[in-house]
C-alpha positions as YAML, in Angstrom:
chain: A
units: angstrom
residues:
- id: 1
  name: MET
  ca: [-39.97, -6.49, -18.92]
- id: 2
  name: ASP
  ca: [-40.26, -8.74, -21.64]
- id: 3
  name: PRO
  ca: [-39.17, -12.31, -20.60]
- id: 4
  name: ILE
  ca: [-36.78, -12.72, -23.55]
- id: 5
  name: HIS
  ca: [-35.27, -9.56, -22.24]
- id: 6
  name: LEU
  ca: [-34.83, -10.63, -18.65]
- id: 7
  name: VAL
  ca: [-33.17, -13.88, -19.78]
- id: 8
  name: ALA
  ca: [-30.67, -12.39, -22.22]
- id: 9
  name: LEU
  ca: [-29.58, -9.78, -20.06]
- id: 10
  name: ALA
  ca: [-29.47, -11.89, -16.82]
- id: 11
  name: LEU
  ca: [-27.07, -14.11, -18.86]
- id: 12
  name: VAL
  ca: [-25.04, -11.38, -20.56]
- id: 13
  name: GLN
  ca: [-24.41, -10.12, -16.62]
- id: 14
  name: GLY
  ca: [-23.79, -13.61, -15.23]
- id: 15
  name: LEU
  ca: [-21.32, -14.63, -18.22]
- id: 16
  name: THR
  ca: [-19.54, -11.38, -18.44]
- id: 17
  name: GLU
  ca: [-19.07, -10.41, -14.87]
- id: 18
  name: PHE
  ca: [-16.08, -12.36, -14.33]
- id: 19
  name: LEU
  ca: [-14.72, -12.82, -17.88]
- id: 20
  name: PRO
  ca: [-12.10, -10.24, -18.76]
- id: 21
  name: ILE
  ca: [-14.70, -8.29, -21.12]
- id: 22
  name: SER
  ca: [-16.43, -5.87, -18.90]
- id: 23
  name: SER
  ca: [-20.16, -6.71, -17.72]
- id: 24
  name: SER
  ca: [-20.95, -2.98, -17.33]
- id: 25
  name: ALA
  ca: [-20.00, -2.59, -20.99]
- id: 26
  name: HIS
  ca: [-22.36, -5.33, -22.23]
- id: 27
  name: LEU
  ca: [-25.33, -4.32, -19.99]
- id: 28
  name: ILE
  ca: [-25.02, -0.85, -21.36]
- id: 29
  name: LEU
  ca: [-24.35, -1.84, -25.07]
- id: 30
  name: VAL
  ca: [-27.23, -4.44, -25.27]
- id: 31
  name: PRO
  ca: [-30.09, -2.40, -25.01]
- id: 32
  name: VAL
  ca: [-28.39, 0.10, -27.49]
- id: 33
  name: VAL
  ca: [-27.88, -2.44, -29.91]
- id: 34
  name: SER
  ca: [-31.26, -4.08, -29.57]
- id: 35
  name: ASP
  ca: [-33.14, -0.79, -29.17]
- id: 36
  name: TRP
  ca: [-34.65, -2.35, -25.74]
- id: 37
  name: PRO
  ca: [-35.60, -0.22, -23.09]
- id: 38
  name: ASP
  ca: [-33.23, 0.28, -20.27]
- id: 39
  name: GLN
  ca: [-33.40, -2.58, -18.02]
- id: 40
  name: GLY
  ca: [-33.81, -0.22, -14.73]
- id: 41
  name: LEU
  ca: [-31.93, 0.07, -11.55]
- id: 42
  name: ALA
  ca: [-34.07, -2.69, -9.85]
- id: 43
  name: PHE
  ca: [-32.98, -5.26, -12.25]
- id: 44
  name: ASP
  ca: [-29.21, -4.16, -12.18]
- id: 45
  name: ILE
  ca: [-29.25, -4.88, -8.78]
- id: 46
  name: ALA
  ca: [-30.91, -8.18, -9.00]
- id: 47
  name: VAL
  ca: [-28.29, -9.51, -11.49]
- id: 48
  name: HIS
  ca: [-25.38, -8.17, -9.50]
- id: 49
  name: VAL
  ca: [-26.77, -10.04, -6.30]
- id: 50
  name: GLY
  ca: [-26.83, -13.04, -8.54]
- id: 51
  name: THR
  ca: [-23.23, -12.78, -9.08]
- id: 52
  name: LEU
  ca: [-22.24, -11.98, -5.70]
- id: 53
  name: LEU
  ca: [-24.29, -15.06, -4.84]
- id: 54
  name: ALA
  ca: [-22.33, -16.99, -7.27]
- id: 55
  name: VAL
  ca: [-18.68, -16.11, -6.34]
- id: 56
  name: ILE
  ca: [-19.46, -16.55, -2.36]
- id: 57
  name: GLY
  ca: [-20.92, -19.83, -3.27]
- id: 58
  name: TYR
  ca: [-18.05, -21.05, -5.64]
- id: 59
  name: PHE
  ca: [-15.37, -19.93, -3.05]
- id: 60
  name: ARG
  ca: [-17.56, -20.81, 0.09]
- id: 61
  name: VAL
  ca: [-14.87, -22.79, 1.76]
- id: 62
  name: GLU
  ca: [-12.17, -19.93, 1.50]
- id: 63
  name: VAL
  ca: [-14.79, -17.14, 2.27]
- id: 64
  name: ALA
  ca: [-15.36, -18.84, 5.42]
- id: 65
  name: ARG
  ca: [-11.77, -19.25, 6.29]
- id: 66
  name: LEU
  ca: [-11.05, -15.29, 4.97]
- id: 67
  name: VAL
  ca: [-13.85, -14.38, 7.38]
- id: 68
  name: THR
  ca: [-12.42, -16.46, 10.43]
- id: 69
  name: GLY
  ca: [-8.75, -15.63, 9.73]
- id: 70
  name: GLY
  ca: [-9.73, -11.78, 9.30]
- id: 71
  name: LEU
  ca: [-11.35, -11.80, 12.55]
- id: 72
  name: ALA
  ca: [-8.78, -13.68, 14.28]
- id: 73
  name: PRO
  ca: [-6.62, -10.85, 15.37]
- id: 74
  name: LEU
  ca: [-9.41, -9.42, 17.36]
- id: 75
  name: ALA
  ca: [-9.82, -12.61, 19.52]
- id: 76
  name: GLY
  ca: [-5.84, -12.31, 20.10]
- id: 77
  name: ARG
  ca: [-5.04, -15.14, 17.54]
- id: 78
  name: PRO
  ca: [-2.80, -14.80, 14.45]
- id: 79
  name: ALA
  ca: [-4.34, -13.94, 11.56]
- id: 80
  name: GLY
  ca: [-2.65, -16.65, 9.33]
- id: 81
  name: PRO
  ca: [-2.37, -16.61, 5.68]
- id: 82
  name: TYR
  ca: [-6.20, -16.55, 5.17]
- id: 83
  name: GLY
  ca: [-6.67, -13.69, 7.72]
- id: 84
  name: ARG
  ca: [-3.79, -11.44, 5.81]
- id: 85
  name: LEU
  ca: [-5.38, -12.29, 2.36]
- id: 86
  name: ALA
  ca: [-8.83, -10.96, 3.89]
- id: 87
  name: TRP
  ca: [-7.19, -7.83, 5.02]
- id: 88
  name: LEU
  ca: [-5.27, -7.42, 1.78]
- id: 89
  name: ILE
  ca: [-8.89, -7.68, -0.08]
- id: 90
  name: VAL
  ca: [-10.13, -4.75, 2.25]
- id: 91
  name: LEU
  ca: [-7.05, -2.68, 1.39]
- id: 92
  name: SER
  ca: [-7.52, -3.35, -2.38]
- id: 93
  name: THR
  ca: [-11.06, -2.21, -2.05]
- id: 94
  name: ILE
  ca: [-10.37, 1.19, -0.80]
- id: 95
  name: PRO
  ca: [-9.14, 2.92, -4.28]
- id: 96
  name: VAL
  ca: [-12.41, 2.30, -5.96]
- id: 97
  name: GLY
  ca: [-14.46, 3.21, -3.20]
- id: 98
  name: LEU
  ca: [-12.90, 6.66, -2.90]
- id: 99
  name: ALA
  ca: [-12.60, 6.80, -6.68]
- id: 100
  name: GLY
  ca: [-16.51, 5.85, -6.82]
- id: 101
  name: LEU
  ca: [-17.24, 8.57, -4.60]
- id: 102
  name: ALA
  ca: [-15.19, 11.22, -6.53]
- id: 103
  name: PHE
  ca: [-16.20, 10.67, -10.21]
- id: 104
  name: GLN
  ca: [-19.83, 8.97, -9.70]
- id: 105
  name: ASP
  ca: [-21.58, 11.50, -11.75]
- id: 106
  name: VAL
  ca: [-18.81, 11.53, -14.71]
- id: 107
  name: VAL
  ca: [-18.76, 7.77, -14.78]
- id: 108
  name: GLU
  ca: [-22.76, 7.67, -15.01]
- id: 109
  name: THR
  ca: [-23.24, 10.28, -17.29]
- id: 110
  name: THR
  ca: [-20.22, 11.21, -19.45]
- id: 111
  name: LEU
  ca: [-18.49, 7.68, -19.86]
- id: 112
  name: ARG
  ca: [-21.61, 5.82, -20.46]
- id: 113
  name: SER
  ca: [-21.19, 5.95, -24.42]
- id: 114
  name: PRO
  ca: [-20.30, 3.37, -26.95]
- id: 115
  name: VAL
  ca: [-17.18, 5.44, -28.07]
- id: 116
  name: VAL
  ca: [-15.48, 5.15, -24.68]
- id: 117
  name: ILE
  ca: [-16.51, 1.58, -24.16]
- id: 118
  name: ALA
  ca: [-14.93, 0.87, -27.43]
- id: 119
  name: TRP
  ca: [-11.43, 2.68, -26.97]
- id: 120
  name: ALA
  ca: [-11.50, 1.19, -23.30]
- id: 121
  name: SER
  ca: [-12.16, -2.38, -24.60]
- id: 122
  name: ILE
  ca: [-9.48, -2.10, -27.17]
- id: 123
  name: GLY
  ca: [-6.84, -0.27, -24.84]
- id: 124
  name: PHE
  ca: [-7.30, -2.00, -21.77]
- id: 125
  name: GLY
  ca: [-7.62, -5.35, -23.58]
- id: 126
  name: LEU
  ca: [-3.98, -4.90, -25.30]
- id: 127
  name: LEU
  ca: [-2.77, -3.88, -21.68]
- id: 128
  name: LEU
  ca: [-4.09, -7.22, -20.54]
- id: 129
  name: TRP
  ca: [-2.48, -9.21, -23.21]
- id: 130
  name: GLY
  ca: [0.91, -7.53, -22.46]
- id: 131
  name: ALA
  ca: [0.47, -8.44, -18.84]
- id: 132
  name: ASP
  ca: [-0.35, -11.96, -19.50]
- id: 133
  name: ARG
  ca: [2.62, -12.46, -22.48]
- id: 134
  name: TRP
  ca: [5.43, -10.66, -20.48]
- id: 135
  name: GLY
  ca: [4.25, -11.08, -16.81]
- id: 136
  name: PRO
  ca: [6.35, -13.43, -14.65]
- id: 137
  name: HIS
  ca: [4.58, -16.50, -13.25]
- id: 138
  name: LEU
  ca: [6.26, -15.93, -9.78]
- id: 139
  name: ARG
  ca: [3.82, -16.32, -6.88]
- id: 140
  name: ASP
  ca: [0.17, -16.95, -5.62]
- id: 141
  name: GLU
  ca: [-2.16, -14.56, -4.25]
- id: 142
  name: TYR
  ca: [-1.26, -15.21, -0.64]
- id: 143
  name: MET
  ca: [2.51, -13.94, -1.38]
- id: 144
  name: LEU
  ca: [1.14, -10.55, -2.94]
- id: 145
  name: GLY
  ca: [1.81, -8.17, 0.20]
- id: 146
  name: TRP
  ca: [0.23, -5.09, 1.08]
- id: 147
  name: ARG
  ca: [2.09, -2.79, -1.66]
- id: 148
  name: GLY
  ca: [0.97, -5.41, -4.47]
- id: 149
  name: ALA
  ca: [-2.41, -5.32, -2.95]
- id: 150
  name: LEU
  ca: [-2.81, -1.55, -3.18]
- id: 151
  name: VAL
  ca: [-1.46, -1.59, -6.78]
- id: 152
  name: VAL
  ca: [-4.36, -3.93, -7.87]
- id: 153
  name: GLY
  ca: [-6.65, -1.81, -5.87]
- id: 154
  name: VAL
  ca: [-5.47, 1.08, -7.78]
- id: 155
  name: PHE
  ca: [-6.15, -0.90, -10.96]
- id: 156
  name: GLN
  ca: [-9.37, -1.63, -9.86]
- id: 157
  name: ALA
  ca: [-10.35, 1.88, -9.66]
- id: 158
  name: VAL
  ca: [-9.71, 2.33, -13.37]
- id: 159
  name: ALA
  ca: [-12.41, -0.20, -14.14]
- id: 160
  name: LEU
  ca: [-15.00, 2.41, -13.29]
- id: 161
  name: ILE
  ca: [-14.50, 3.45, -16.98]
- id: 162
  name: PRO
  ca: [-16.98, 1.56, -18.83]
- id: 163
  name: GLY
  ca: [-15.54, -0.87, -21.09]
- id: 164
  name: THR
  ca: [-12.26, -1.51, -18.96]
- id: 165
  name: SER
  ca: [-13.70, -4.55, -17.13]
- id: 166
  name: ARG
  ca: [-12.96, -4.98, -13.36]
- id: 167
  name: SER
  ca: [-11.93, -8.56, -13.70]
- id: 168
  name: GLY
  ca: [-9.85, -7.96, -16.81]
- id: 169
  name: ILE
  ca: [-7.82, -4.86, -15.05]
- id: 170
  name: THR
  ca: [-7.32, -6.57, -11.82]
- id: 171
  name: MET
  ca: [-6.27, -9.65, -13.60]
- id: 172
  name: THR
  ca: [-3.79, -7.20, -15.58]
- id: 173
  name: GLY
  ca: [-2.53, -5.76, -12.23]
- id: 174
  name: GLY
  ca: [-1.94, -9.18, -10.89]
- id: 175
  name: ARG
  ca: [-0.16, -10.50, -13.71]
- id: 176
  name: PHE
  ca: [2.32, -7.68, -13.85]
- id: 177
  name: LEU
  ca: [2.89, -8.14, -9.99]
- id: 178
  name: GLY
  ca: [3.95, -11.69, -10.74]
- id: 179
  name: LEU
  ca: [0.94, -13.60, -9.87]
- id: 180
  name: ASP
  ca: [0.22, -16.62, -12.34]
- id: 181
  name: ARG
  ca: [-3.04, -16.67, -14.10]
- id: 182
  name: ASN
  ca: [-4.97, -18.72, -11.70]
- id: 183
  name: ALA
  ca: [-3.89, -16.79, -8.81]
- id: 184
  name: SER
  ca: [-4.55, -13.65, -10.33]
- id: 185
  name: ALA
  ca: [-8.29, -14.74, -11.49]
- id: 186
  name: ARG
  ca: [-8.81, -16.11, -7.78]
- id: 187
  name: PHE
  ca: [-7.83, -12.66, -6.53]
- id: 188
  name: SER
  ca: [-9.73, -10.86, -8.83]
- id: 189
  name: PHE
  ca: [-12.73, -12.99, -8.02]
- id: 190
  name: LEU
  ca: [-12.21, -12.79, -4.23]
- id: 191
  name: LEU
  ca: [-11.81, -9.05, -4.80]
- id: 192
  name: SER
  ca: [-15.20, -8.63, -6.41]
- id: 193
  name: MET
  ca: [-17.33, -9.46, -3.23]
- id: 194
  name: PRO
  ca: [-16.89, -6.12, -1.42]
- id: 195
  name: VAL
  ca: [-16.99, -4.23, -4.57]
- id: 196
  name: ILE
  ca: [-20.29, -5.67, -5.57]
- id: 197
  name: ALA
  ca: [-21.70, -5.66, -2.24]
- id: 198
  name: LEU
  ca: [-20.97, -2.15, -1.65]
- id: 199
  name: SER
  ca: [-22.02, -1.20, -5.24]
- id: 200
  name: GLY
  ca: [-25.35, -2.91, -4.44]
- id: 201
  name: LEU
  ca: [-25.90, -0.95, -1.43]
- id: 202
  name: LEU
  ca: [-25.67, 2.09, -3.20]
- id: 203
  name: GLN
  ca: [-27.99, 1.00, -5.61]
- id: 204
  name: VAL
  ca: [-30.34, -0.11, -2.98]
- id: 205
  name: ALA
  ca: [-30.33, 3.26, -1.39]
- id: 206
  name: GLU
  ca: [-30.96, 5.03, -4.74]
- id: 207
  name: LEU
  ca: [-34.02, 2.48, -5.52]
- id: 208
  name: ALA
  ca: [-35.41, 3.34, -2.16]
- id: 209
  name: GLU
  ca: [-35.57, 6.84, -2.95]
- id: 210
  name: SER
  ca: [-37.33, 6.37, -6.36]
- id: 211
  name: GLU
  ca: [-41.12, 5.49, -6.73]
- id: 212
  name: ALA
  ca: [-40.50, 2.68, -9.53]
- id: 213
  name: ALA
  ca: [-42.64, -0.40, -9.18]
- id: 214
  name: VAL
  ca: [-40.81, -3.29, -8.28]
- id: 215
  name: ARG
  ca: [-41.61, -6.87, -9.86]
- id: 216
  name: TRP
  ca: [-40.37, -9.34, -7.27]
- id: 217
  name: GLY
  ca: [-40.83, -12.28, -9.40]
- id: 218
  name: ALA
  ca: [-38.82, -11.08, -12.24]
- id: 219
  name: LEU
  ca: [-36.23, -10.04, -10.08]
- id: 220
  name: ALA
  ca: [-35.99, -13.43, -8.65]
- id: 221
  name: ALA
  ca: [-35.89, -15.06, -11.88]
- id: 222
  name: ALA
  ca: [-32.87, -12.45, -13.19]
- id: 223
  name: THR
  ca: [-30.88, -13.01, -9.78]
- id: 224
  name: VAL
  ca: [-31.15, -16.83, -10.20]
- id: 225
  name: LEU
  ca: [-30.12, -16.77, -13.82]
- id: 226
  name: SER
  ca: [-27.24, -14.48, -13.12]
- id: 227
  name: ALA
  ca: [-25.95, -16.67, -10.34]
- id: 228
  name: ALA
  ca: [-26.18, -19.99, -12.19]
- id: 229
  name: SER
  ca: [-24.48, -18.45, -15.46]
- id: 230
  name: ALA
  ca: [-22.03, -16.79, -13.10]
- id: 231
  name: TRP
  ca: [-21.09, -19.93, -11.10]
- id: 232
  name: LEU
  ca: [-20.45, -21.75, -14.65]
- id: 233
  name: CYS
  ca: [-18.19, -19.00, -15.90]
- id: 234
  name: ILE
  ca: [-15.88, -19.04, -12.83]
- id: 235
  name: ALA
  ca: [-15.62, -22.81, -12.86]
- id: 236
  name: LEU
  ca: [-14.69, -23.14, -16.63]
- id: 237
  name: PHE
  ca: [-12.54, -20.04, -16.54]
- id: 238
  name: LEU
  ca: [-10.62, -21.19, -13.76]
- id: 239
  name: ARG
  ca: [-10.39, -24.76, -15.19]
- id: 240
  name: PHE
  ca: [-8.97, -23.52, -18.73]
- id: 241
  name: ILE
  ca: [-7.24, -20.14, -17.91]
- id: 242
  name: ALA
  ca: [-3.93, -21.65, -17.24]
- id: 243
  name: ARG
  ca: [-3.88, -23.36, -20.48]
- id: 244
  name: ILE
  ca: [-5.62, -21.12, -23.12]
- id: 245
  name: GLY
  ca: [-4.12, -17.46, -21.51]
- id: 246
  name: MET
  ca: [-5.96, -14.31, -22.21]
- id: 247
  name: THR
  ca: [-5.43, -13.98, -25.80]
- id: 248
  name: PRO
  ca: [-9.17, -15.12, -26.82]
- id: 249
  name: PHE
  ca: [-10.54, -12.56, -24.48]
- id: 250
  name: VAL
  ca: [-8.33, -10.10, -25.93]
- id: 251
  name: VAL
  ca: [-9.24, -10.58, -29.62]
- id: 252
  name: TYR
  ca: [-12.85, -10.50, -28.65]
- id: 253
  name: ARG
  ca: [-12.14, -7.07, -26.79]
- id: 254
  name: VAL
  ca: [-10.42, -5.60, -29.81]
- id: 255
  name: VAL
  ca: [-12.82, -6.71, -32.32]
- id: 256
  name: LEU
  ca: [-15.71, -5.60, -30.05]
- id: 257
  name: GLY
  ca: [-14.04, -2.35, -29.98]
- id: 258
  name: ILE
  ca: [-13.59, -1.80, -33.67]
- id: 259
  name: VAL
  ca: [-17.14, -2.58, -34.50]
- id: 260
  name: LEU
  ca: [-18.34, -0.24, -31.98]
- id: 261
  name: LEU
  ca: [-16.21, 2.50, -33.43]
- id: 262
  name: ALA
  ca: [-17.18, 1.57, -36.79]
- id: 263
  name: VAL
  ca: [-20.90, 1.84, -35.98]
- id: 264
  name: PHE
  ca: [-20.85, 4.96, -33.33]
- id: 265
  name: TRP
  ca: [-17.64, 6.81, -34.01]
- id: 266
  name: GLY
  ca: [-18.01, 9.80, -36.29]
...
């Protein structure tokens, strides 16, 4: 891969994974629009590992408490708020895992088109705007409850459609359920960890079965760039989201969708 391609795609992944604008859509579209060759499975794994390292690093204190609290009942101790949240994250991950197994072929073939991405970007962007505009600001992620966690998990399963945005749709679900902006974003980011990890393991299995050559130096550089840009994105998003709301991201999604329809539809 050309160094310029590597840097551009790693930054795209890092900057869009946690913004509500769909990283998978951008990774699909950048090679299409720029006429670059497909970046390949190994590169996708590397940049996703980078974003996983970023979210674990940023929430390192919470992650340690989630693990400790989640395992506490096994030692006969009460789970506490962090333990309950850990199990809510596990519950929210189940729907996307089942949906991924059921619809993997369709997602990786039929749905990977600019037109699908365009409509998903517009439709789910407007849904995000509605949730942010009219959703109440009642509670934080620790008050979600198992029913709410399952609802967010079902929303997350919809993100298998390219252009939906995993972070965007889970924030949408959280806002509809009454989480404030920061709480919906934090829960979305924490929820990304098992999803990215499971997706990465599946991709590693596919890569192991292939005979593709692996350029470890290039992949390491992509991982570092993706991690650094994702960490910065998380920090800035959480700092400003309560003030700016979701509208700027919705406008971007709608404009992107309209441009894609103008270029690729018909």
